[in-house]
N, C-alpha and C positions, 0 to 999 in steps of 0.2 A: 391300567394301574401304573402309577408313578413310583419310581424308586424312592422319591422324597415325599412319601405319604405315610400316614399312620397305618392304614390297612396293609400296606406292603411290609413295613418295618416290623410291626407287632403281630401280624397274623400270617400273611401269605408266606413270607420268607422262612420264619421259624417252623411253620407246619411242613413246608416242603422239605426242609433240611432234615427234620426229625423222621418223617415217614420214609425219606430216601434211604437213610442209613439203617432204619429198622427193617425195611424191605430188603436191603442189600445183604442182610444176615441170612436170608433165605434163598435169594436168587439175584445175581447181578443183572440178568436180563430183565427181571421184574422191576428192579430199581430203576433201570434205564427207561422202562416203559412208564413208570410212575413220573419220572422227571419230564418225559415227553408230554404226558397228560397234564401235569402242572403247568408246563409251558403253554399248552393250548388254552388252558383256563386263563392264564395270564393275558394271552392275546385276546380272548373272547371278552374279557372285562371291558375293553374299549368298545367293541362292536361285534357281537356274536355273528352278525350276518356274514362278515367276511371270513369267518372260520371255514366255511365251505370252499372259498377261493383258495385259502392257504392249503387246505387238505388236498384239493384237486391239483394244485401246483406241485406239491410234494409227490403225489402218486404219479403224475405225468413225468416229472423229471427223473424220478427213480427208475421207472420202467425204461425210459429212453436212454438213461445213463447205462443201465445194464445191457441194453441192446447195442449201444455204441461200443462198449468195452468188448462184448463178445465178437462183434464184427471186426474190431481192430485185432483181437487175438487170433481170429481165424484168417487174417490176412486179406479180408475183403474190404479194402480201403474205400472203394467207391460207395459201398453200402454204408460204411461208417460215416463218410462225409455227408451223405444224403440225410442220414438220421440226425447228425449234428446240425446241419443247416435247418432242418425242419424244427428241431427242438429250440434252436436259437430264435428262429422266426416267431414261434408261438410265445416264447418268453418276452421277447422285445415288443411284439405286437400288443400283448396284454399290458406291459408297462407303459407303452406309448398311449394306449387308450385311456388308462386311468390318470396318467399324469399330464398328457398333452392334448387330449381331444378338444377340450374347451379352448385352450390357447390357440390351437391350429385353426379352428373354425372362426374364432374371433378375428384373427389376422387375415384369413381368406375373405371374410365378409367385408373387412375394411378395405381390402384391395379391389374387389370386384363390385363393391357397392350394393351387394345383395345380402340381406341378413339371414345367415344360416346359423341355426342354433340347435342344441339338444339340451335335455335336462341336465342340470349341473351334475357332473360326475364326481362322486365322493371318493377321495383318495384313500385306499386301504392303508392302514398304518403299517409302516415298515416294508412296503412292497418293493422299494428300491433295494433294500438290504437283502431280503430273502430271495429276490430275483437274481441279483448279482452273485450271491453265494452259490446258487444253483447253476448259474452259467459257468462259473469257475469249475464246478464239479463236472459238468458236461464236457468242457474242453479238456480237463485233466483226464477224464475217461477216454476221450479220443486219443490223447497223447500217451496212454498206457500208464498213467501215474496213479490210478485208483486200484488198490489191491484187495480191498475188502468190501463186501456188499451185505448188508443186513438191513431189512426194512425198519426195524425199531431204531437201530443206531443212526440210520439215515434220517429218519423223522426227527430224532433228537438233535442231530447235527444242524438241521434247518431251523427247528423251532426253539432251540435252547434259549430260555428267556433272558439271560443276561445280555445277549447280543441282538435279540430278535427285532427290537424296535428302532434302534439307532446305531447298530453296528457293534463291534467291527465286522467287516466282511471276512468270513471264515473259509478255510480250505479243508476239504474233506480229509486229506491225508494227515493234517495236523490234529484234527479232532477225533477221528475214528481210532487212531493209535492210542489216544488217552482213554476213550471209552472202553477199550479192551484191557486197560491196566487194572490189576486187582487192587492196587493201592487206593484208588479213588473211592472204592466201596467200603473203606474203613475210616471211621471218624478219627481225625488227626488233630490233637489240640493245637499244634503249631499252625496248621491251616486255618483253624478257627480264629486264633489270635491275629494272624497276619490278615486274614480276610476282613475281620471286623475293623481292624485299624485302617486298612485302605478304604473300606466303605465309608468310615466315619470322616476321613479326610476329604473324600469326594463329596459327601453330604454337606460338609461345612463350606466347601468351595461354591456349591450350588446355592445354598440357602443364604449364607452370610455375605458372600461377595457378588456372585452373578445376579441374584435377585435384587440386591441393593443397587447395582449399577444400572439395572433396568429402570429405576426411578428417574435417572438422569437422561438416558438415551431415548426412552419412549416419548416424552413430551417434545423433544426436539424433532424427531422424525415425524411425529404426529402433526406438529406445526407446519412442517414442509409439505406434508400430504394435504393439509387444509389450504395450501396456497399462500401461506404467510412467508415473508422474508425471514431469514434466520441470521442473527448477528454473529460476529466473529467469535465472541466468547461462548455463545450457546452452541454454535456449529462445532467448534473444536471440543468443547466439553461433552456434547452429546455423542460425537463420533468416537472420541477416546473412551467414553463410558461404554459404548457398545463394543468397542474393541476388546475391553476387558470383560464385559458381560459374556460375550461369545467365547472368549478364552476360558474363563473359569466355569462356564456352563458346560462346555464340551469336555474340558479336562475333568470336571467333577463327574460327569456321566461315565467317562472312560475309567476313572478310578473306582467308581461304584460297581461297574460291570466286572472289572477285574477282581475286586474284593469279594463280590457275591460268588463268582465262579470259583474263587480260591477256597470258599467254604466246602465245596465239593471236591477239592483237590484237582480241579481242572484249570489249566492255563489258557487264557485268552491271548490273542495277539496284541502287542502294544500298538495303540492307535494314536497316541499323543505323546510327544517328547519335546517339551519346552520349545515350541515353534518360534516364539518371539526372541529366542536366543540365536536364531539362524543368522548367518552372516551373508547369505545370498538367497535369492528366491528359489534356486535349485535346492538349497539346504532346507528352506522353509517347507517345501513339498515333500521332503523326506522326514519331516517332523509333524506335519499337520495332516490329520486323517490319513494315517500312514497306510492302512489297508486299502483305502480307495486309491491312493497314489500308486500302490503296488499293482492293484487290479488294472488301472488304466495303462500302466506301463507294460504289464505282461500280456494283456488281452486286447489292447488297442494300439498303443504306441509302437511296440515292437513288431506286431503283424503288419502295421502300415509301412514298416521299413526302418523305424527307429532312427539311429544316427548314421545308418549306412548310406552310402552314396554322396552326392554333392551336398554342400551346406544348405543350399536353397531348399532341397527336398527335406532335409532334416528339420528346417524351420517350419515348413508346411506341416510336417507330421506333428510337431509340437503344437501348432495353432489348432489343428483339427482335434487333437486330444484334449486341449484345454477348453475349446468351445463346447465339446460334448460333455466334458466334466462340469462346466458351468451350467449347461442345460440340465444335467442330471440333478443339480441341486434344486431346481424349480422351473416351472413353466412360465417364464417371464423374460422380457428383454433385458431387465436389469441383470439377471443371471448370465445371459449371453454376453453382455458387456463385461461383466466381472470375469468370466472365463477368457474372453478375448484379451482383456487387460493383462491377466496373468500369462497368457500366451505370449504377448509382446514382452513382458518382463523376462520370461524364460529365453526367448530368442535373443534379447539383448545380453542376458547373463551368459549364455553359451558363446555368443560372438565375442564378448569381452574376455572370456576364459581362453579362447583360441588365440587372441591377439595380445594379451597382456604380457609384458616381459617377466621372466623368471626373477623372483625375489632372491637377493643375495643374503648370505649369512650375516654380513655386517649391518644389515638393515633390521635387526631384531626389534629395536624400539619403534622404528617406522612401521613394522609389521604389527606390533602390538596396538599402536594407535590406529592403524588401518583396519584392524579387526573390529575395534569398537565403532569406527566410522561406518564400516560395512554393515554392522548390526543395526546401527541407527538408521541408515539409508534403507535397508531392507524393511525395517519396522514401519517407516514412513510410507513406503510404497504399498505395503500390505494394508495400512490404515486407509489409504485412499481407495483401495479396492473394496474395503468393507462398506464404504458409502453406498456403492451400487448393490452390494449383497443385502443390505438392510432396507434400502429405500423401496417404496412401493412402485415407483415409476422412474423413468429417466428424468422427467421434469422435477420430481422430488429430489433426486440425487443432484441435479444441477443447482437447485436452491441451496442445498447443503454445501456444495463445493464453492458456490459464490460467497456464502457466509465465511467459509474457511479462508478464502482469499482476502477477506476484509472489505469486500465491495458493498456490503450492506450495513456497515457500522459496527460499533464496538460495545454498545450498551447491553447490559444483562436484562433480558426480557423477564416479565413478571412470572410467567409459567416456569421458567428455569429456576428462579429464586425460590418459588414454592416447592419445587422438587427437592432442592437442597434443604429447605426448612423441614421437610418430612423425615430427614435422617434422625435417628435416635441420638446420635452424637451431637447434632446441632441443638436439640432440645435440652440436652444436659448442659451444654456450654451456656446457653441463654438462661437456664435456671440458676446457674452459678454467677450470672451477671457478666459473663465474658463475651467480648465481641466475636461474632461469627459471620463475617461477610461471605455470601454465597460463593462468589468466584474464588476467593482465597481458600475456603474450606475444600472446594472441589479440586483445586490445584494441588493441595496437600494430599488428598486421597488418591488422586491419579498418579502423582509422583511416587507415593508409597507403593502402589500396585506395579508401576513400571520397575521400580527397584526390586520388587518381589519376583517378577517374571524374568528379569535379567540376571539377578545375582543369587537368588535362593536356589537350593537343590529342588528338583521335582520329586514327586512321590516315589517313583521307581529308584531314584538315587538314595532317598532317605531309607527305603526298605531294601536296599541293594543286597544285603546279606541274607534276606529271606524270600524276597519276591522274585519270581522268574517268569516274567511275561514273555511270550513268543515275539521276537523282534524281526519285522520284515526288513529293516534297514540297520543292521548291527553296527555298521560303520559310522552312523550318526549318533549313536547312543553314548552317553557318558558312563563312566565306570561307577561302581558302588561308592557312595559318599562315605568319607572317613571323618572321624572326629565326633563332636558333641551332637550333631544333628542326625547321626546314624541311629536308626531305630533298633532298640533291643527290648526283649520282653522283661522289663523291670517295672517296679511300682511307679516310678516317675513318668515313664512313657504311658502307662495305663491311666494315670490321673490326667495327663495332658489330653489324651485321646478322649477320655470320658468327659472332660470339660467341653471339648469341641462338639462332641455328640449332643451333650445337654444344651449347649448354645444353639445348635441347629434345631433341636426339638422346640425350643422356645420360639425360634423364628417361624416354625411351622404352625405353632399355636397362634401367633400374632397374625400371620398372613396365610391364606390358603395356598397350598402347594402349586407351583407353576410348572408348566410343561418344559421339557428340555427343548432347546432351539432346534436341534437336529431331528426331532420327531416329525417336523413338517416336511422333511426331505425323503 
């Protein structure tokens, strides 16, 4: 079930909210059990077959987590380590089978020249997220950071539907403390107003912006996948369109998840914080998929040694972390290259920080200009990385990059012009008899979106006085936005949000709802 679908918006969500608060008047535990059941139904909507896998994963990890915690509390460190190692092996083995079995066999077959194959393994939806969420629980139990165990609350922690399909990755200590709060079991009008507002903003981002950008990006990458050369205009237009498609798609999902959770009075971790405003790749990874970055840092990078020791060892740790982070996103060499590319970016970024001279106070203007230059350079490096992230193969990515370099000409191909012509804005302009050249229109649209992501406040800043998402990287967050764009529960704000919601519904009527891009990971 998609957040951006009529069954979810007008049936599942309101029914779940109403029954949750009605049940909570009788029993908080019963309300939590209802929310767990609703989350399981939400998951089963996609493919009920994998409901058994999810249930088995929850039961296995809860029992092992309790066993690990008891062994740690009893001082039997060896038993605790053994249980943790066994639990991690089972979780990672299951994840590896579903995500990488076909990829591994295909590559082994290509190397040895013997065709080994199995039936196509269907990837269970959200397996990466509920597996990583439970791995964090197991490690925290081993470290003595888990203080409360209840099977219903644990099941809700894993299956909680706003995060189940595409994150964020949750921590047991953050969520269980909220499930035990009496306040979440009482309907709060402020939570409803804030939750509906954030959800509507996210829905608009997904339907009106991300899905529109897909009209430009898909034909370009489709042409590359078909073996066609891609011109300069089409390559840059398609890649930038995908850059903004992915941005607003993921940002929209994160907003919708936070907004839905806020209806229940539950705070989810902040998972997206204006990453294209980053002034370095280090800063980018503190703003993009923040809970995944935190997970990789806490449970992979630091155990590998982090920044301790010699710089060469530090750089190796960065490369290993980013290679595995890239492979987590998908079983393909394009994701490996994308992870390796960001690993190189981070190594260069850290090396530069170690060697650059300290800026003096009399260089304030130079610092201001340098900040904008750093943001532009970071944006460009990220855009190049998205080519591999989106392409179906290394060869496809190479065709796109060749087009971006100008090696294949500058003419606008027919398929790209047709994609621009499909925009409602173009049809309106031409009905009025106004010129609408495809490249010029797309340039205006992309420039407007770039200004929006660089200059406009994000949702958390607009809602700064009312929204309190859990922030894994508080040092990277901006403060509450002041002035006219700060949201307040006034009629003007309600009208604006109502218009955005209505426009999104019109978009859903015109086109069938599309999946969020991070669903495939």
